[in-house]
DSSP file (Angstrom, degrees, kcal/mol; ACC not computed):
  #  RESIDUE AA STRUCTURE BP1 BP2  ACC     N-H-->O    O-->H-N    N-H-->O    O-->H-N    TCO  KAPPA ALPHA  PHI   PSI    X-CA   Y-CA   Z-CA
    1    1 A M              0   0    0      0, 0.0     2,-0.1     0, 0.0     0, 0.0   0.000 360.0 360.0 360.0 130.2   14.9   22.3  -62.2
    2    2 A A        -     0   0    0      1,-0.0     2,-0.4   100,-0.0    97,-0.1  -0.455 360.0-153.2 -74.3 142.9   13.4   20.4  -65.1
    3    3 A I        -     0   0    0     95,-0.2     3,-0.1    -2,-0.1    99,-0.1  -0.876  10.1-155.6-115.2 150.1   12.7   16.8  -64.7
    4    4 A N    >>  -     0   0    0     -2,-0.4     4,-2.2     1,-0.1     3,-0.7  -0.881   6.8-170.8-123.6  97.7   12.5   14.1  -67.3
    5    5 A P  H 3> S+     0   0    0      0, 0.0     4,-3.5     0, 0.0     5,-0.4   0.817  82.8  61.1 -62.2 -30.1   10.3   11.3  -66.0
    6    6 A S  H 3> S+     0   0    0      2,-0.2     4,-2.1     1,-0.2     5,-0.2   0.902 109.1  42.6 -64.9 -37.5   11.2    8.9  -68.8
    7    7 A I  H <> S+     0   0    0     -3,-0.7     4,-1.9     2,-0.2    -1,-0.2   0.932 118.0  45.2 -71.1 -45.4   14.9    9.0  -67.8
    8    8 A V  H  < S+     0   0    0     -4,-2.2    -2,-0.2     1,-0.2    -1,-0.1   0.938 118.3  42.6 -63.4 -46.7   14.1    8.8  -64.1
    9    9 A I  H >< S+     0   0    0     -4,-3.5     3,-1.4     1,-0.2    -1,-0.2   0.902 111.8  53.7 -68.7 -40.9   11.5    6.0  -64.6
   10   10 A R  H 3< S+     0   0    0     -4,-2.1    -1,-0.2    -5,-0.4    -2,-0.2   0.877 116.8  39.1 -61.0 -37.2   13.6    4.1  -67.1
   11   11 A N  T 3<>S+     0   0    0     -4,-1.9     2,-2.5    -5,-0.2     5,-0.9  -0.239  76.6 151.4-104.5  42.7   16.5    4.0  -64.6
   12   12 A L  T < 5 +     0   0    0     -3,-1.4    -1,-0.1     4,-0.2    -3,-0.1  -0.210  27.6 118.8 -81.2  53.6   14.4    3.5  -61.5
   13   13 A G  T  >5S-     0   0    0     -2,-2.5     4,-2.3    -5,-0.1     5,-0.1   0.009  94.1 -63.7 -84.2-153.9   17.0    1.6  -59.5
   14   14 A W  H  >5S+     0   0    0      2,-0.2     4,-2.2     1,-0.2     5,-0.2   0.904 139.8  51.4 -64.2 -40.1   18.1    3.2  -56.3
   15   15 A R  H  >5S+     0   0    0      1,-0.2     4,-2.0     2,-0.2    -1,-0.2   0.943 112.8  44.5 -62.8 -47.5   19.5    6.3  -58.0
   16   16 A G  H  ><S+     0   0    0     -5,-0.9     4,-2.5     1,-0.2    -1,-0.2   0.864 110.5  56.1 -64.0 -35.9   16.3    6.8  -60.0
   17   17 A F  H  X S+     0   0    0     -4,-2.3     4,-2.1     2,-0.2    -1,-0.2   0.912 108.3  46.7 -63.0 -42.2   14.2    6.2  -56.8
   18   18 A F  H  X S+     0   0    0     -4,-2.2     4,-2.1     2,-0.2    -1,-0.2   0.851 111.0  52.1 -70.3 -33.1   16.1    9.0  -55.0
   19   19 A Q  H  X S+     0   0    0     -4,-2.0     4,-1.9     2,-0.2    -2,-0.2   0.907 108.4  52.3 -64.1 -40.9   15.7   11.3  -58.0
   20   20 A L  H  < S+     0   0    0     -4,-2.5     7,-0.2     1,-0.2    -2,-0.2   0.923 109.8  47.9 -60.1 -44.5   12.0   10.6  -57.8
   21   21 A L  H >< S+     0   0    0     -4,-2.1     3,-1.3     1,-0.2    -1,-0.2   0.886 108.5  54.9 -63.7 -38.8   11.9   11.5  -54.1
   22   22 A T  H 3< S+     0   0    0     -4,-2.1    -1,-0.2     1,-0.3    -2,-0.2   0.875 118.4  34.0 -61.4 -37.7   13.8   14.7  -54.8
   23   23 A H  T >X S+     0   0    0     -4,-1.9     4,-2.3     1,-0.2     3,-0.6   0.057  80.8 128.4-105.5  23.5   11.2   15.8  -57.4
   24   24 A L  H <>  +     0   0    0     -3,-1.3     4,-2.7     1,-0.2     5,-0.2   0.862  69.8  53.0 -52.6 -45.7    8.2   14.2  -55.6
   25   25 A P  H 3> S+     0   0    0      0, 0.0     4,-2.1     0, 0.0    -1,-0.2   0.909 111.6  47.3 -58.8 -39.3    6.1   17.4  -55.7
   26   26 A S  H <> S+     0   0    0     -3,-0.6     4,-2.6     2,-0.2    -2,-0.2   0.895 112.2  49.5 -67.7 -39.0    6.6   17.7  -59.4
   27   27 A F  H  X S+     0   0    0     -4,-2.3     4,-3.0    -7,-0.2     5,-0.2   0.895 109.0  51.9 -66.6 -39.4    5.8   14.0  -60.0
   28   28 A V  H  X S+     0   0    0     -4,-2.7     4,-2.4    -5,-0.2    -2,-0.2   0.931 112.0  46.7 -61.9 -44.5    2.6   14.3  -57.9
   29   29 A K  H  X S+     0   0    0     -4,-2.1     4,-2.7    -5,-0.2     5,-0.2   0.928 112.9  50.2 -60.8 -45.0    1.5   17.2  -60.0
   30   30 A L  H  X S+     0   0    0     -4,-2.6     4,-2.5     1,-0.2    -2,-0.2   0.941 112.6  44.8 -60.5 -49.4    2.4   15.4  -63.2
   31   31 A F  H  X S+     0   0    0     -4,-3.0     4,-2.3     1,-0.2    -1,-0.2   0.903 114.0  50.1 -63.7 -40.6    0.5   12.2  -62.3
   32   32 A A  H  X S+     0   0    0     -4,-2.4     4,-1.7    -5,-0.2    -1,-0.2   0.920 112.7  46.7 -63.4 -43.5   -2.5   14.3  -61.1
   33   33 A R  H  X S+     0   0    0     -4,-2.7     4,-1.4     1,-0.2    -2,-0.2   0.897 112.2  50.2 -66.4 -39.7   -2.6   16.3  -64.3
   34   34 A L  H  < S+     0   0    0     -4,-2.5     6,-0.2    -5,-0.2    -1,-0.2   0.889 108.7  51.8 -67.2 -38.1   -2.2   13.2  -66.5
   35   35 A V  H  < S+     0   0    0     -4,-2.3    -1,-0.2     1,-0.2    -2,-0.2   0.880 114.8  43.3 -64.4 -36.6   -5.1   11.4  -64.7
   36   36 A K  H  < S+     0   0    0     -4,-1.7    -1,-0.2    -5,-0.2    -2,-0.2   0.698  90.4 104.0 -80.7 -19.8   -7.3   14.4  -65.3
   37   37 A D    ><  -     0   0    0     -4,-1.4     3,-1.4     1,-0.2    56,-0.0  -0.468  62.9-150.3 -71.1 124.8   -6.2   15.0  -68.9
   38   38 A P  T 3  S+     0   0    0      0, 0.0    -1,-0.2     0, 0.0    -4,-0.1   0.675  93.0  68.0 -68.9 -15.5   -8.9   13.8  -71.4
   39   39 A R  T 3  S+     0   0    0      2,-0.1     2,-0.5    51,-0.0    54,-0.1   0.652  82.4  86.1 -78.0 -13.8   -6.2   13.0  -74.0
   40   40 A V  S <  S-     0   0    0     -3,-1.4    49,-0.1    -6,-0.2    48,-0.0  -0.777  84.3-128.7 -87.0 125.7   -4.9   10.2  -71.7
   41   41 A T     >  -     0   0    0     -2,-0.5     4,-1.0    47,-0.2    -1,-0.1  -0.029  21.9-100.7 -70.4 175.8   -7.0    7.0  -72.5
   42   42 A A  H  > S+     0   0    0      1,-0.2     4,-2.2     2,-0.2     5,-0.2   0.817 110.3  69.8 -69.0 -32.3   -8.7    4.8  -69.9
   43   43 A L  H  > S+     0   0    0      1,-0.2     4,-1.5     2,-0.2    -1,-0.2   0.928 100.4  44.2 -58.4 -50.6   -6.0    2.1  -69.8
   44   44 A P  H  > S+     0   0    0      0, 0.0     4,-1.6     0, 0.0    -1,-0.2   0.888 113.1  53.1 -61.2 -35.1   -3.3    4.2  -68.1
   45   45 A K  H  X S+     0   0    0     -4,-1.0     4,-2.0     1,-0.2    -2,-0.2   0.842 104.6  55.3 -68.3 -32.2   -6.0    5.5  -65.7
   46   46 A L  H  X S+     0   0    0     -4,-2.2     4,-2.5     2,-0.2    -1,-0.2   0.831 102.2  57.6 -67.3 -31.6   -7.0    1.9  -64.9
   47   47 A V  H  X S+     0   0    0     -4,-1.5     4,-2.2     2,-0.2    -2,-0.2   0.932 107.1  47.2 -62.5 -44.8   -3.4    1.2  -63.9
   48   48 A V  H  X S+     0   0    0     -4,-1.6     4,-2.4     1,-0.2    -2,-0.2   0.911 111.4  51.1 -62.6 -42.1   -3.5    4.0  -61.3
   49   49 A L  H  X S+     0   0    0     -4,-2.0     4,-2.6     1,-0.2    -1,-0.2   0.892 108.6  52.4 -61.7 -39.2   -6.8    2.7  -60.1
   50   50 A G  H  X S+     0   0    0     -4,-2.5     4,-2.4     2,-0.2    -2,-0.2   0.889 108.0  50.8 -63.6 -40.1   -5.2   -0.8  -59.8
   51   51 A I  H  X S+     0   0    0     -4,-2.2     4,-2.1     2,-0.2    -2,-0.2   0.948 112.2  46.5 -61.3 -48.6   -2.3    0.7  -57.7
   52   52 A L  H  X S+     0   0    0     -4,-2.4     4,-1.9     1,-0.2    -2,-0.2   0.901 112.0  51.0 -62.1 -40.9   -4.8    2.4  -55.4
   53   53 A A  H  X S+     0   0    0     -4,-2.6     4,-2.9     1,-0.2    -1,-0.2   0.911 108.5  51.8 -63.3 -41.8   -6.9   -0.8  -55.1
   54   54 A Y  H  < S+     0   0    0     -4,-2.4    -1,-0.2     1,-0.2    -2,-0.2   0.899 111.9  46.7 -61.2 -40.3   -3.8   -2.9  -54.3
   55   55 A L  H  < S+     0   0    0     -4,-2.1    -1,-0.2     1,-0.2    -2,-0.2   0.829 117.8  41.7 -72.1 -31.1   -2.8   -0.4  -51.5
   56   56 A V  H  < S+     0   0    0     -4,-1.9    -2,-0.2    -5,-0.2    -1,-0.2   0.855  96.0  86.4 -85.6 -37.3   -6.3   -0.3  -50.0
   57   57 A L  S  < S-     0   0    0     -4,-2.9     0, 0.0    -5,-0.2     0, 0.0  -0.320  79.7-128.4 -68.2 147.9   -7.3   -4.0  -50.2
   58   58 A P  S    S+     0   0    0      0, 0.0     2,-0.3     0, 0.0    -1,-0.1   0.683  82.4  89.2 -73.4 -16.8   -6.2   -6.1  -47.3
   59   59 A T        +     0   0    0      4,-0.1     2,-0.3     2,-0.0    -2,-0.1  -0.606  55.7 179.0 -84.5 143.9   -4.5   -8.8  -49.4
   60   60 A D        -     0   0    0     -2,-0.3    -5,-0.0     1,-0.1    10,-0.0  -0.919  41.7-122.9-136.1 159.4   -0.9   -8.4  -50.3
   61   61 A L  S    S+     0   0    0      1,-0.3    -1,-0.1    -2,-0.3     9,-0.1   0.921 112.5  20.6 -65.4 -44.2    1.8  -10.3  -52.1
   62   62 A V  S    S-     0   0    0      8,-0.2    -1,-0.3     7,-0.1    12,-0.1  -0.995 100.4-111.1-124.8 123.7    3.8  -10.3  -48.9
   63   63 A P    >   -     0   0    0      0, 0.0     3,-1.6     0, 0.0     7,-0.1  -0.219  20.0-129.0 -57.1 141.6    2.0   -9.7  -45.7
   64   64 A D  T 3  S+     0   0    0      1,-0.3     6,-0.2     6,-0.2     4,-0.2   0.658 100.8  74.2 -67.9 -16.1    2.7   -6.3  -44.0
   65   65 A F  T 3  S+     0   0    0      5,-0.1    -1,-0.3     2,-0.1     4,-0.0   0.635  75.0  89.5 -74.9  -9.7    3.5   -8.0  -40.7
   66   66 A I  S <> S-     0   0    0     -3,-1.6     4,-2.6     2,-0.1     5,-0.4  -0.787  92.8-118.2 -84.8 110.5    6.8   -9.2  -42.1
   67   67 A P  T  4 S-     0   0    0      0, 0.0     2,-1.8     0, 0.0    -2,-0.1  -0.196  83.8  -8.1 -56.3 131.3    9.2   -6.3  -41.3
   68   68 A G  T  > S+     0   0    0      1,-0.2     4,-2.0    -4,-0.2     3,-0.2  -0.356 128.9  64.3  83.3 -58.2   10.7   -4.7  -44.4
   69   69 A L  H  > S+     0   0    0     -2,-1.8     4,-1.9     1,-0.2     5,-0.2   0.869  95.9  58.0 -67.8 -36.5    9.4   -7.2  -46.9
   70   70 A G  H  X S+     0   0    0     -4,-2.6     4,-0.7     1,-0.2    -8,-0.2   0.856 114.5  37.1 -62.5 -35.8    5.8   -6.3  -46.3
   71   71 A Q  H  > S+     0   0    0     -5,-0.4     4,-2.2    -3,-0.2    -1,-0.2   0.775 109.2  63.9 -85.5 -28.8    6.3   -2.7  -47.2
   72   72 A A  H  X S+     0   0    0     -4,-2.0     4,-2.4     1,-0.2    -2,-0.2   0.875 100.2  51.8 -64.5 -37.4    8.8   -3.4  -50.0
   73   73 A D  H  X S+     0   0    0     -4,-1.9     4,-2.2     2,-0.2    -1,-0.2   0.883 108.5  51.7 -68.3 -35.5    6.2   -5.2  -52.1
   74   74 A D  H  X S+     0   0    0     -4,-0.7     4,-2.3     2,-0.2    -2,-0.2   0.934 111.2  47.5 -62.4 -44.9    3.9   -2.3  -51.7
   75   75 A L  H  X S+     0   0    0     -4,-2.2     4,-2.8     1,-0.2     5,-0.2   0.896 110.3  52.5 -62.5 -41.0    6.7    0.0  -52.9
   76   76 A A  H  X S+     0   0    0     -4,-2.4     4,-2.6     1,-0.2     5,-0.3   0.898 109.5  48.8 -63.0 -40.9    7.5   -2.3  -55.8
   77   77 A V  H  X S+     0   0    0     -4,-2.2     4,-2.5     2,-0.2     5,-0.2   0.913 112.7  48.5 -64.9 -42.6    3.8   -2.3  -56.9
   78   78 A I  H  X S+     0   0    0     -4,-2.3     4,-2.7     2,-0.2     5,-0.2   0.951 114.7  44.2 -62.1 -50.0    3.7    1.5  -56.7
   79   79 A V  H  X S+     0   0    0     -4,-2.8     4,-2.2     1,-0.2    -2,-0.2   0.933 116.6  45.4 -63.1 -47.6    6.9    2.0  -58.7
   80   80 A A  H  X S+     0   0    0     -4,-2.6     4,-2.3    -5,-0.2    -1,-0.2   0.900 114.7  49.2 -63.9 -40.3    6.1   -0.6  -61.3
   81   81 A G  H  X S+     0   0    0     -4,-2.5     4,-2.7    -5,-0.3    -2,-0.2   0.913 112.5  45.7 -66.1 -43.3    2.5    0.8  -61.7
   82   82 A L  H  X S+     0   0    0     -4,-2.7     4,-2.4     2,-0.2    -1,-0.2   0.861 111.5  53.5 -68.8 -34.5    3.6    4.4  -62.1
   83   83 A K  H  X S+     0   0    0     -4,-2.2     4,-1.9    -5,-0.2    -2,-0.2   0.935 112.1  44.4 -62.3 -46.5    6.3    3.3  -64.5
   84   84 A L  H  X S+     0   0    0     -4,-2.3     4,-2.0     2,-0.2    -2,-0.2   0.908 110.7  55.4 -64.0 -42.7    3.7    1.5  -66.6
   85   85 A F  H  X S+     0   0    0     -4,-2.7     4,-1.2     1,-0.2    -2,-0.2   0.933 109.4  46.0 -55.8 -49.2    1.3    4.5  -66.3
   86   86 A L  H  < S+     0   0    0     -4,-2.4     3,-0.2     1,-0.2    -1,-0.2   0.882 111.6  51.8 -64.2 -37.8    3.9    6.9  -67.7
   87   87 A R  H  < S+     0   0    0     -4,-1.9    -1,-0.2     1,-0.2    -2,-0.2   0.828 110.2  49.1 -68.2 -30.4    4.8    4.5  -70.5
   88   88 A L  H  < S+     0   0    0     -4,-2.0   -47,-0.2    -3,-0.1    -1,-0.2   0.700  93.8  90.1 -82.6 -19.4    1.1    4.2  -71.5
   89   89 A C  S  < S-     0   0    0     -4,-1.2     2,-0.1    -3,-0.2   -49,-0.1  -0.514  96.2 -94.5 -75.7 144.9    0.5    8.0  -71.5
   90   90 A P     >  -     0   0    0      0, 0.0     4,-2.1     0, 0.0     3,-0.4  -0.396  31.0-136.0 -59.6 130.3    1.1    9.8  -74.8
   91   91 A A  H  > S+     0   0    0      1,-0.2     4,-2.7     2,-0.2     5,-0.2   0.860 102.3  54.1 -59.1 -38.8    4.6   11.2  -74.8
   92   92 A D  H  > S+     0   0    0      1,-0.2     4,-2.1     2,-0.2    -1,-0.2   0.866 108.6  49.1 -66.6 -34.3    3.6   14.5  -76.2
   93   93 A V  H  > S+     0   0    0     -3,-0.4     4,-2.2     2,-0.2    -2,-0.2   0.904 111.3  49.6 -69.5 -41.5    1.0   15.0  -73.4
   94   94 A V  H  X S+     0   0    0     -4,-2.1     4,-2.4     1,-0.2    -2,-0.2   0.940 112.2  47.9 -61.4 -47.1    3.6   14.1  -70.7
   95   95 A Q  H  X S+     0   0    0     -4,-2.7     4,-2.4     1,-0.2    -2,-0.2   0.886 109.3  53.7 -62.7 -39.3    6.1   16.6  -72.2
   96   96 A E  H  X S+     0   0    0     -4,-2.1     4,-1.9     1,-0.2    -1,-0.2   0.934 111.2  44.8 -60.7 -46.5    3.4   19.3  -72.4
   97   97 A H  H  X S+     0   0    0     -4,-2.2     4,-2.6     1,-0.2    -1,-0.2   0.879 110.8  54.7 -66.7 -37.2    2.6   18.9  -68.7
   98   98 A L  H  X S+     0   0    0     -4,-2.4     4,-2.8     2,-0.2    -1,-0.2   0.911 107.1  50.4 -62.3 -41.8    6.3   18.7  -67.7
   99   99 A K  H  X S+     0   0    0     -4,-2.4     4,-1.8     1,-0.2    -1,-0.2   0.916 111.8  47.8 -62.4 -42.4    6.9   22.0  -69.5
  100  100 A R  H  <>S+     0   0    0     -4,-1.9     5,-2.9     2,-0.2     4,-0.4   0.909 112.9  47.8 -65.1 -41.9    4.0   23.7  -67.6
  101  101 A I  H ><5S+     0   0    0     -4,-2.6     3,-1.2     4,-0.2    -2,-0.2   0.921 111.8  50.0 -65.0 -43.4    5.1   22.3  -64.3
  102  102 A S  H 3<5S+     0   0    0     -4,-2.8    -1,-0.2     1,-0.3    -2,-0.2   0.827 109.4  52.3 -64.1 -31.3    8.7   23.4  -64.9
  103  103 A A  T 3<5S-     0   0    0     -4,-1.8    -1,-0.3    -5,-0.2    -2,-0.2   0.498 119.2-112.8 -82.3  -3.6    7.4   26.9  -65.8
  104  104 A G  T < 5       0   0    0     -3,-1.2    -3,-0.2    -4,-0.4    -2,-0.1   0.701 360.0 360.0  82.1  19.4    5.5   27.0  -62.6
  105  105 A K      <       0   0    0     -5,-2.9    -4,-0.2    -6,-0.2    -5,-0.1   0.425 360.0 360.0 -96.1 360.0    2.0   26.9  -64.2
């Protein structure tokens, strides 16, 4: 089934979030390919690095010991960061990778 990340990401409320989970393997492939693609500039790749740094570093917006809220802020950072990453990537490069993923390549 073909995915359109711009639609899923643009509407990333609960419905979009569940669509994202349904197509998680395809999204992981897409993000990995975009990070490796030399046509994607450094800025979007820095966004991914920032997401990873936020998750690894011990400081949080909301401490993780607060049940629910501590994990919700991590999820919000991931979703917002990936949304920004996709918006900063060239649309034609994203579409090219999506076609390859949908074709099973």
